[in-house]
CHARMM internal coordinates of N, CA and C (Angstrom, degrees):
IC EDIT
DIST 1 N 1 CA 1.4486
DIST 1 CA 1 C 1.5313
ANGL 1 N 1 CA 1 C 107.75
DIST 1 C 2 N 1.3134
ANGL 1 CA 1 C 2 N 115.77
DIHE 1 N 1 CA 1 C 2 N 132.25
DIST 2 N 2 CA 1.4630
ANGL 1 C 2 N 2 CA 119.61
DIHE 1 CA 1 C 2 N 2 CA 179.73
DIST 2 CA 2 C 1.5241
ANGL 2 N 2 CA 2 C 110.09
DIHE 1 C 2 N 2 CA 2 C -73.69
DIST 2 C 3 N 1.3179
ANGL 2 CA 2 C 3 N 115.14
DIHE 2 N 2 CA 2 C 3 N 164.80
DIST 3 N 3 CA 1.4680
ANGL 2 C 3 N 3 CA 118.88
DIHE 2 CA 2 C 3 N 3 CA 179.32
DIST 3 CA 3 C 1.5283
ANGL 3 N 3 CA 3 C 110.90
DIHE 2 C 3 N 3 CA 3 C -64.72
DIST 3 C 4 N 1.3253
ANGL 3 CA 3 C 4 N 116.69
DIHE 3 N 3 CA 3 C 4 N -33.91
DIST 4 N 4 CA 1.4644
ANGL 3 C 4 N 4 CA 119.92
DIHE 3 CA 3 C 4 N 4 CA 178.55
DIST 4 CA 4 C 1.5327
ANGL 4 N 4 CA 4 C 110.83
DIHE 3 C 4 N 4 CA 4 C -67.97
DIST 4 C 5 N 1.3096
ANGL 4 CA 4 C 5 N 116.53
DIHE 4 N 4 CA 4 C 5 N -40.59
DIST 5 N 5 CA 1.4656
ANGL 4 C 5 N 5 CA 120.56
DIHE 4 CA 4 C 5 N 5 CA 177.46
DIST 5 CA 5 C 1.5320
ANGL 5 N 5 CA 5 C 110.22
DIHE 4 C 5 N 5 CA 5 C -65.63
DIST 5 C 6 N 1.2997
ANGL 5 CA 5 C 6 N 116.52
DIHE 5 N 5 CA 5 C 6 N -39.46
DIST 6 N 6 CA 1.4567
ANGL 5 C 6 N 6 CA 120.83
DIHE 5 CA 5 C 6 N 6 CA 178.41
DIST 6 CA 6 C 1.5210
ANGL 6 N 6 CA 6 C 111.17
DIHE 5 C 6 N 6 CA 6 C -63.02
DIST 6 C 7 N 1.3207
ANGL 6 CA 6 C 7 N 116.76
DIHE 6 N 6 CA 6 C 7 N -40.73
DIST 7 N 7 CA 1.4715
ANGL 6 C 7 N 7 CA 120.87
DIHE 6 CA 6 C 7 N 7 CA 176.90
DIST 7 CA 7 C 1.5258
ANGL 7 N 7 CA 7 C 110.75
DIHE 6 C 7 N 7 CA 7 C -63.71
DIST 7 C 8 N 1.3342
ANGL 7 CA 7 C 8 N 117.09
DIHE 7 N 7 CA 7 C 8 N -38.93
DIST 8 N 8 CA 1.4638
ANGL 7 C 8 N 8 CA 120.53
DIHE 7 CA 7 C 8 N 8 CA 177.94
DIST 8 CA 8 C 1.5253
ANGL 8 N 8 CA 8 C 110.43
DIHE 7 C 8 N 8 CA 8 C -62.41
DIST 8 C 9 N 1.3272
ANGL 8 CA 8 C 9 N 116.81
DIHE 8 N 8 CA 8 C 9 N -47.26
DIST 9 N 9 CA 1.4646
ANGL 8 C 9 N 9 CA 120.61
DIHE 8 CA 8 C 9 N 9 CA -179.31
DIST 9 CA 9 C 1.5279
ANGL 9 N 9 CA 9 C 110.09
DIHE 8 C 9 N 9 CA 9 C -62.89
DIST 9 C 10 N 1.3254
ANGL 9 CA 9 C 10 N 116.40
DIHE 9 N 9 CA 9 C 10 N -41.87
DIST 10 N 10 CA 1.4660
ANGL 9 C 10 N 10 CA 121.00
DIHE 9 CA 9 C 10 N 10 CA 178.16
DIST 10 CA 10 C 1.5304
ANGL 10 N 10 CA 10 C 111.08
DIHE 9 C 10 N 10 CA 10 C -60.60
DIST 10 C 11 N 1.3154
ANGL 10 CA 10 C 11 N 116.65
DIHE 10 N 10 CA 10 C 11 N -43.15
DIST 11 N 11 CA 1.4594
ANGL 10 C 11 N 11 CA 121.91
DIHE 10 CA 10 C 11 N 11 CA 178.21
DIST 11 CA 11 C 1.5263
ANGL 11 N 11 CA 11 C 110.94
DIHE 10 C 11 N 11 CA 11 C -64.81
DIST 11 C 12 N 1.3199
ANGL 11 CA 11 C 12 N 116.28
DIHE 11 N 11 CA 11 C 12 N -43.59
DIST 12 N 12 CA 1.4641
ANGL 11 C 12 N 12 CA 121.15
DIHE 11 CA 11 C 12 N 12 CA 179.47
DIST 12 CA 12 C 1.5305
ANGL 12 N 12 CA 12 C 110.83
DIHE 11 C 12 N 12 CA 12 C -63.51
DIST 12 C 13 N 1.3322
ANGL 12 CA 12 C 13 N 117.03
DIHE 12 N 12 CA 12 C 13 N -38.34
DIST 13 N 13 CA 1.4684
ANGL 12 C 13 N 13 CA 120.54
DIHE 12 CA 12 C 13 N 13 CA 177.08
DIST 13 CA 13 C 1.5269
ANGL 13 N 13 CA 13 C 110.89
DIHE 12 C 13 N 13 CA 13 C -60.82
DIST 13 C 14 N 1.3157
ANGL 13 CA 13 C 14 N 116.05
DIHE 13 N 13 CA 13 C 14 N -43.24
DIST 14 N 14 CA 1.4551
ANGL 13 C 14 N 14 CA 120.43
DIHE 13 CA 13 C 14 N 14 CA 178.65
DIST 14 CA 14 C 1.5188
ANGL 14 N 14 CA 14 C 111.98
DIHE 13 C 14 N 14 CA 14 C -62.44
DIST 14 C 15 N 1.3345
ANGL 14 CA 14 C 15 N 115.98
DIHE 14 N 14 CA 14 C 15 N -41.55
DIST 15 N 15 CA 1.4635
ANGL 14 C 15 N 15 CA 119.73
DIHE 14 CA 14 C 15 N 15 CA 179.10
DIST 15 CA 15 C 1.5242
ANGL 15 N 15 CA 15 C 111.09
DIHE 14 C 15 N 15 CA 15 C -64.64
DIST 15 C 16 N 1.3145
ANGL 15 CA 15 C 16 N 116.62
DIHE 15 N 15 CA 15 C 16 N -44.75
DIST 16 N 16 CA 1.4630
ANGL 15 C 16 N 16 CA 119.77
DIHE 15 CA 15 C 16 N 16 CA -179.30
DIST 16 CA 16 C 1.5222
ANGL 16 N 16 CA 16 C 111.55
DIHE 15 C 16 N 16 CA 16 C -64.03
DIST 16 C 17 N 1.3119
ANGL 16 CA 16 C 17 N 116.45
DIHE 16 N 16 CA 16 C 17 N -38.48
DIST 17 N 17 CA 1.4622
ANGL 16 C 17 N 17 CA 120.25
DIHE 16 CA 16 C 17 N 17 CA 177.37
DIST 17 CA 17 C 1.5322
ANGL 17 N 17 CA 17 C 110.61
DIHE 16 C 17 N 17 CA 17 C -64.43
DIST 17 C 18 N 1.3312
ANGL 17 CA 17 C 18 N 116.51
DIHE 17 N 17 CA 17 C 18 N -41.77
DIST 18 N 18 CA 1.4610
ANGL 17 C 18 N 18 CA 121.72
DIHE 17 CA 17 C 18 N 18 CA 178.18
DIST 18 CA 18 C 1.5341
ANGL 18 N 18 CA 18 C 110.52
DIHE 17 C 18 N 18 CA 18 C -62.83
DIST 18 C 19 N 1.3417
ANGL 18 CA 18 C 19 N 116.91
DIHE 18 N 18 CA 18 C 19 N -47.26
DIST 19 N 19 CA 1.4665
ANGL 18 C 19 N 19 CA 120.83
DIHE 18 CA 18 C 19 N 19 CA -179.77
DIST 19 CA 19 C 1.5216
ANGL 19 N 19 CA 19 C 111.17
DIHE 18 C 19 N 19 CA 19 C -60.93
DIST 19 C 20 N 1.3232
ANGL 19 CA 19 C 20 N 115.77
DIHE 19 N 19 CA 19 C 20 N -41.90
DIST 20 N 20 CA 1.4616
ANGL 19 C 20 N 20 CA 120.05
DIHE 19 CA 19 C 20 N 20 CA 179.49
DIST 20 CA 20 C 1.5227
ANGL 20 N 20 CA 20 C 110.63
DIHE 19 C 20 N 20 CA 20 C -61.77
DIST 20 C 21 N 1.3156
ANGL 20 CA 20 C 21 N 116.93
DIHE 20 N 20 CA 20 C 21 N -46.12
DIST 21 N 21 CA 1.4695
ANGL 20 C 21 N 21 CA 121.76
DIHE 20 CA 20 C 21 N 21 CA -179.99
DIST 21 CA 21 C 1.5196
ANGL 21 N 21 CA 21 C 110.99
DIHE 20 C 21 N 21 CA 21 C -61.41
DIST 21 C 22 N 1.3303
ANGL 21 CA 21 C 22 N 117.01
DIHE 21 N 21 CA 21 C 22 N -46.62
DIST 22 N 22 CA 1.4648
ANGL 21 C 22 N 22 CA 120.84
DIHE 21 CA 21 C 22 N 22 CA -178.95
DIST 22 CA 22 C 1.5277
ANGL 22 N 22 CA 22 C 111.58
DIHE 21 C 22 N 22 CA 22 C -64.65
DIST 22 C 23 N 1.3215
ANGL 22 CA 22 C 23 N 117.36
DIHE 22 N 22 CA 22 C 23 N -38.66
DIST 23 N 23 CA 1.4688
ANGL 22 C 23 N 23 CA 120.04
DIHE 22 CA 22 C 23 N 23 CA 178.03
DIST 23 CA 23 C 1.5237
ANGL 23 N 23 CA 23 C 110.58
DIHE 22 C 23 N 23 CA 23 C -64.13
DIST 23 C 24 N 1.3186
ANGL 23 CA 23 C 24 N 116.77
DIHE 23 N 23 CA 23 C 24 N -43.50
DIST 24 N 24 CA 1.4712
ANGL 23 C 24 N 24 CA 119.63
DIHE 23 CA 23 C 24 N 24 CA -179.84
DIST 24 CA 24 C 1.5333
ANGL 24 N 24 CA 24 C 111.40
DIHE 23 C 24 N 24 CA 24 C -66.17
DIST 24 C 25 N 1.3322
ANGL 24 CA 24 C 25 N 116.45
DIHE 24 N 24 CA 24 C 25 N -40.17
DIST 25 N 25 CA 1.4694
ANGL 24 C 25 N 25 CA 120.22
DIHE 24 CA 24 C 25 N 25 CA 176.82
DIST 25 CA 25 C 1.5275
ANGL 25 N 25 CA 25 C 110.41
DIHE 24 C 25 N 25 CA 25 C -61.97
DIST 25 C 26 N 1.3172
ANGL 25 CA 25 C 26 N 115.86
DIHE 25 N 25 CA 25 C 26 N -45.12
DIST 26 N 26 CA 1.4632
ANGL 25 C 26 N 26 CA 120.75
DIHE 25 CA 25 C 26 N 26 CA -178.86
DIST 26 CA 26 C 1.5224
ANGL 26 N 26 CA 26 C 110.75
DIHE 25 C 26 N 26 CA 26 C -64.87
DIST 26 C 27 N 1.3234
ANGL 26 CA 26 C 27 N 117.07
DIHE 26 N 26 CA 26 C 27 N -44.76
DIST 27 N 27 CA 1.4703
ANGL 26 C 27 N 27 CA 121.00
DIHE 26 CA 26 C 27 N 27 CA -179.54
DIST 27 CA 27 C 1.5244
ANGL 27 N 27 CA 27 C 110.99
DIHE 26 C 27 N 27 CA 27 C -59.37
DIST 27 C 28 N 1.3125
ANGL 27 CA 27 C 28 N 116.79
DIHE 27 N 27 CA 27 C 28 N -37.34
DIST 28 N 28 CA 1.4654
ANGL 27 C 28 N 28 CA 119.49
DIHE 27 CA 27 C 28 N 28 CA -178.03
DIST 28 CA 28 C 1.5278
ANGL 28 N 28 CA 28 C 112.04
DIHE 27 C 28 N 28 CA 28 C -68.05
DIST 28 C 29 N 1.3242
ANGL 28 CA 28 C 29 N 117.55
DIHE 28 N 28 CA 28 C 29 N -18.16
DIST 29 N 29 CA 1.4612
ANGL 28 C 29 N 29 CA 121.86
DIHE 28 CA 28 C 29 N 29 CA -178.34
DIST 29 CA 29 C 1.5262
ANGL 29 N 29 CA 29 C 113.19
DIHE 28 C 29 N 29 CA 29 C -98.73
DIST 29 C 30 N 1.3273
ANGL 29 CA 29 C 30 N 117.18
DIHE 29 N 29 CA 29 C 30 N -8.99
DIST 30 N 30 CA 1.4616
ANGL 29 C 30 N 30 CA 120.03
DIHE 29 CA 29 C 30 N 30 CA -176.10
DIST 30 CA 30 C 1.5215
ANGL 30 N 30 CA 30 C 111.84
DIHE 29 C 30 N 30 CA 30 C -82.47
DIST 30 C 31 N 1.3150
ANGL 30 CA 30 C 31 N 115.39
DIHE 30 N 30 CA 30 C 31 N 143.09
DIST 31 N 31 CA 1.4618
ANGL 30 C 31 N 31 CA 121.72
DIHE 30 CA 30 C 31 N 31 CA 177.49
DIST 31 CA 31 C 1.5269
ANGL 31 N 31 CA 31 C 111.58
DIHE 30 C 31 N 31 CA 31 C -96.21
DIST 31 C 32 N 1.3152
ANGL 31 CA 31 C 32 N 116.99
DIHE 31 N 31 CA 31 C 32 N -34.16
DIST 32 N 32 CA 1.4706
ANGL 31 C 32 N 32 CA 122.19
DIHE 31 CA 31 C 32 N 32 CA -179.13
DIST 32 CA 32 C 1.5287
ANGL 32 N 32 CA 32 C 109.15
DIHE 31 C 32 N 32 CA 32 C -72.01
DIST 32 C 33 N 1.3258
ANGL 32 CA 32 C 33 N 116.99
DIHE 32 N 32 CA 32 C 33 N 117.32
DIST 33 N 33 CA 1.4607
ANGL 32 C 33 N 33 CA 121.38
DIHE 32 CA 32 C 33 N 33 CA -175.01
DIST 33 CA 33 C 1.5238
ANGL 33 N 33 CA 33 C 113.19
DIHE 32 C 33 N 33 CA 33 C -63.79
DIST 33 C 34 N 1.3290
ANGL 33 CA 33 C 34 N 117.72
DIHE 33 N 33 CA 33 C 34 N -38.39
DIST 34 N 34 CA 1.4632
ANGL 33 C 34 N 34 CA 120.51
DIHE 33 CA 33 C 34 N 34 CA -179.74
DIST 34 CA 34 C 1.5242
ANGL 34 N 34 CA 34 C 110.68
DIHE 33 C 34 N 34 CA 34 C -65.93
DIST 34 C 35 N 1.3145
ANGL 34 CA 34 C 35 N 116.39
DIHE 34 N 34 CA 34 C 35 N -44.06
DIST 35 N 35 CA 1.4590
ANGL 34 C 35 N 35 CA 120.90
DIHE 34 CA 34 C 35 N 35 CA 178.55
DIST 35 CA 35 C 1.5280
ANGL 35 N 35 CA 35 C 110.72
DIHE 34 C 35 N 35 CA 35 C -67.06
DIST 35 C 36 N 1.3243
ANGL 35 CA 35 C 36 N 115.86
DIHE 35 N 35 CA 35 C 36 N -39.97
DIST 36 N 36 CA 1.4593
ANGL 35 C 36 N 36 CA 120.90
DIHE 35 CA 35 C 36 N 36 CA 178.57
DIST 36 CA 36 C 1.5288
ANGL 36 N 36 CA 36 C 110.24
DIHE 35 C 36 N 36 CA 36 C -60.39
DIST 36 C 37 N 1.3199
ANGL 36 CA 36 C 37 N 116.10
DIHE 36 N 36 CA 36 C 37 N -44.42
DIST 37 N 37 CA 1.4632
ANGL 36 C 37 N 37 CA 121.43
DIHE 36 CA 36 C 37 N 37 CA 179.40
DIST 37 CA 37 C 1.5345
ANGL 37 N 37 CA 37 C 110.57
DIHE 36 C 37 N 37 CA 37 C -62.80
DIST 37 C 38 N 1.3114
ANGL 37 CA 37 C 38 N 116.91
DIHE 37 N 37 CA 37 C 38 N -41.63
DIST 38 N 38 CA 1.4577
ANGL 37 C 38 N 38 CA 121.92
DIHE 37 CA 37 C 38 N 38 CA 179.00
DIST 38 CA 38 C 1.5292
ANGL 38 N 38 CA 38 C 110.88
DIHE 37 C 38 N 38 CA 38 C -61.17
DIST 38 C 39 N 1.3089
ANGL 38 CA 38 C 39 N 117.53
DIHE 38 N 38 CA 38 C 39 N -45.84
DIST 39 N 39 CA 1.4656
ANGL 38 C 39 N 39 CA 121.95
DIHE 38 CA 38 C 39 N 39 CA -179.25
DIST 39 CA 39 C 1.5337
ANGL 39 N 39 CA 39 C 110.33
DIHE 38 C 39 N 39 CA 39 C -68.59
DIST 39 C 40 N 1.3254
ANGL 39 CA 39 C 40 N 117.45
DIHE 39 N 39 CA 39 C 40 N -35.47
DIST 40 N 40 CA 1.4649
ANGL 39 C 40 N 40 CA 120.50
DIHE 39 CA 39 C 40 N 40 CA 176.02
DIST 40 CA 40 C 1.5305
ANGL 40 N 40 CA 40 C 110.62
DIHE 39 C 40 N 40 CA 40 C -64.77
DIST 40 C 41 N 1.3301
ANGL 40 CA 40 C 41 N 116.87
DIHE 40 N 40 CA 40 C 41 N -36.99
DIST 41 N 41 CA 1.4635
ANGL 40 C 41 N 41 CA 120.72
DIHE 40 CA 40 C 41 N 41 CA 176.26
DIST 41 CA 41 C 1.5267
ANGL 41 N 41 CA 41 C 110.54
DIHE 40 C 41 N 41 CA 41 C -64.99
DIST 41 C 42 N 1.3193
ANGL 41 CA 41 C 42 N 116.45
DIHE 41 N 41 CA 41 C 42 N -38.42
DIST 42 N 42 CA 1.4611
ANGL 41 C 42 N 42 CA 120.20
DIHE 41 CA 41 C 42 N 42 CA 176.96
DIST 42 CA 42 C 1.5182
ANGL 42 N 42 CA 42 C 110.27
DIHE 41 C 42 N 42 CA 42 C -62.09
DIST 42 C 43 N 1.3244
ANGL 42 CA 42 C 43 N 117.28
DIHE 42 N 42 CA 42 C 43 N -41.37
DIST 43 N 43 CA 1.4670
ANGL 42 C 43 N 43 CA 121.44
DIHE 42 CA 42 C 43 N 43 CA 178.50
DIST 43 CA 43 C 1.5260
ANGL 43 N 43 CA 43 C 110.09
DIHE 42 C 43 N 43 CA 43 C -61.67
DIST 43 C 44 N 1.3209
ANGL 43 CA 43 C 44 N 116.52
DIHE 43 N 43 CA 43 C 44 N -41.39
DIST 44 N 44 CA 1.4619
ANGL 43 C 44 N 44 CA 121.00
DIHE 43 CA 43 C 44 N 44 CA 179.00
DIST 44 CA 44 C 1.5235
ANGL 44 N 44 CA 44 C 110.83
DIHE 43 C 44 N 44 CA 44 C -65.36
DIST 44 C 45 N 1.3321
ANGL 44 CA 44 C 45 N 117.28
DIHE 44 N 44 CA 44 C 45 N -39.01
DIST 45 N 45 CA 1.4640
ANGL 44 C 45 N 45 CA 120.52
DIHE 44 CA 44 C 45 N 45 CA 177.18
DIST 45 CA 45 C 1.5264
ANGL 45 N 45 CA 45 C 110.92
DIHE 44 C 45 N 45 CA 45 C -62.71
DIST 45 C 46 N 1.3149
ANGL 45 CA 45 C 46 N 116.87
DIHE 45 N 45 CA 45 C 46 N -42.14
DIST 46 N 46 CA 1.4619
ANGL 45 C 46 N 46 CA 120.14
DIHE 45 CA 45 C 46 N 46 CA 178.55
DIST 46 CA 46 C 1.5301
ANGL 46 N 46 CA 46 C 110.87
DIHE 45 C 46 N 46 CA 46 C -67.05
DIST 46 C 47 N 1.3212
ANGL 46 CA 46 C 47 N 116.55
DIHE 46 N 46 CA 46 C 47 N -34.14
DIST 47 N 47 CA 1.4627
ANGL 46 C 47 N 47 CA 120.23
DIHE 46 CA 46 C 47 N 47 CA 175.96
DIST 47 CA 47 C 1.5314
ANGL 47 N 47 CA 47 C 110.28
DIHE 46 C 47 N 47 CA 47 C -64.42
DIST 47 C 48 N 1.3336
ANGL 47 CA 47 C 48 N 116.65
DIHE 47 N 47 CA 47 C 48 N -42.01
DIST 48 N 48 CA 1.4599
ANGL 47 C 48 N 48 CA 121.07
DIHE 47 CA 47 C 48 N 48 CA 178.77
DIST 48 CA 48 C 1.5271
ANGL 48 N 48 CA 48 C 111.91
DIHE 47 C 48 N 48 CA 48 C -65.85
DIST 48 C 49 N 1.3167
ANGL 48 CA 48 C 49 N 116.74
DIHE 48 N 48 CA 48 C 49 N -40.43
DIST 49 N 49 CA 1.4620
ANGL 48 C 49 N 49 CA 120.67
DIHE 48 CA 48 C 49 N 49 CA 177.39
DIST 49 CA 49 C 1.5246
ANGL 49 N 49 CA 49 C 109.87
DIHE 48 C 49 N 49 CA 49 C -63.78
DIST 49 C 50 N 1.3360
ANGL 49 CA 49 C 50 N 116.58
DIHE 49 N 49 CA 49 C 50 N -42.78
DIST 50 N 50 CA 1.4600
ANGL 49 C 50 N 50 CA 121.21
DIHE 49 CA 49 C 50 N 50 CA 177.20
DIST 50 CA 50 C 1.5271
ANGL 50 N 50 CA 50 C 109.87
DIHE 49 C 50 N 50 CA 50 C -57.16
DIST 50 C 51 N 1.3195
ANGL 50 CA 50 C 51 N 116.48
DIHE 50 N 50 CA 50 C 51 N -47.11
DIST 51 N 51 CA 1.4628
ANGL 50 C 51 N 51 CA 120.96
DIHE 50 CA 50 C 51 N 51 CA -179.14
DIST 51 CA 51 C 1.5191
ANGL 51 N 51 CA 51 C 111.59
DIHE 50 C 51 N 51 CA 51 C -61.86
DIST 51 C 52 N 1.3156
ANGL 51 CA 51 C 52 N 116.71
DIHE 51 N 51 CA 51 C 52 N -40.57
DIST 52 N 52 CA 1.4680
ANGL 51 C 52 N 52 CA 120.96
DIHE 51 CA 51 C 52 N 52 CA 178.52
DIST 52 CA 52 C 1.5192
ANGL 52 N 52 CA 52 C 111.39
DIHE 51 C 52 N 52 CA 52 C -63.87
DIST 52 C 53 N 1.3164
ANGL 52 CA 52 C 53 N 116.47
DIHE 52 N 52 CA 52 C 53 N -45.64
DIST 53 N 53 CA 1.4623
ANGL 52 C 53 N 53 CA 120.63
DIHE 52 CA 52 C 53 N 53 CA 178.52
DIST 53 CA 53 C 1.5216
ANGL 53 N 53 CA 53 C 110.79
DIHE 52 C 53 N 53 CA 53 C -64.15
DIST 53 C 54 N 1.3122
ANGL 53 CA 53 C 54 N 116.34
DIHE 53 N 53 CA 53 C 54 N -42.42
DIST 54 N 54 CA 1.4606
ANGL 53 C 54 N 54 CA 120.44
DIHE 53 CA 53 C 54 N 54 CA -179.81
DIST 54 CA 54 C 1.5292
ANGL 54 N 54 CA 54 C 110.49
DIHE 53 C 54 N 54 CA 54 C -62.97
DIST 54 C 55 N 1.3328
ANGL 54 CA 54 C 55 N 115.02
DIHE 54 N 54 CA 54 C 55 N -35.00
DIST 55 N 55 CA 1.4608
ANGL 54 C 55 N 55 CA 120.15
DIHE 54 CA 54 C 55 N 55 CA 177.62
DIST 55 CA 55 C 1.5240
ANGL 55 N 55 CA 55 C 113.18
DIHE 54 C 55 N 55 CA 55 C -62.20
DIST 55 C 56 N 1.3141
ANGL 55 CA 55 C 56 N 117.05
DIHE 55 N 55 CA 55 C 56 N -26.37
DIST 56 N 56 CA 1.4540
ANGL 55 C 56 N 56 CA 120.24
DIHE 55 CA 55 C 56 N 56 CA 177.76
DIST 56 CA 56 C 1.5265
ANGL 56 N 56 CA 56 C 112.00
DIHE 55 C 56 N 56 CA 56 C -66.77
DIST 56 C 57 N 1.3237
ANGL 56 CA 56 C 57 N 116.53
DIHE 56 N 56 CA 56 C 57 N -22.62
DIST 57 N 57 CA 1.4555
ANGL 56 C 57 N 57 CA 120.81
DIHE 56 CA 56 C 57 N 57 CA -177.56
DIST 57 CA 57 C 1.5256
ANGL 57 N 57 CA 57 C 112.93
DIHE 56 C 57 N 57 CA 57 C -82.92
DIST 57 C 58 N 1.3185
ANGL 57 CA 57 C 58 N 117.01
DIHE 57 N 57 CA 57 C 58 N -12.91
DIST 58 N 58 CA 1.4759
ANGL 57 C 58 N 58 CA 120.46
DIHE 57 CA 57 C 58 N 58 CA -179.19
DIST 58 CA 58 C 1.4966
ANGL 58 N 58 CA 58 C 111.42
DIHE 57 C 58 N 58 CA 58 C -91.64
END
COOR INIT
IC SEED 1 N 1 CA 1 C
IC BUILD
């Protein structure tokens, strides 16, 4: 992996971590259960993407 590709993956990891955190924060504040569930699913998707990207580094 080139240094430029590594920087891209590192940047993408940071974004996915940020999205996951924001989704979880938002879900904890929602009252509507359906919307809360939807946002929690989004957080899980970002967690899975993070894991996939992180796996590229191993």
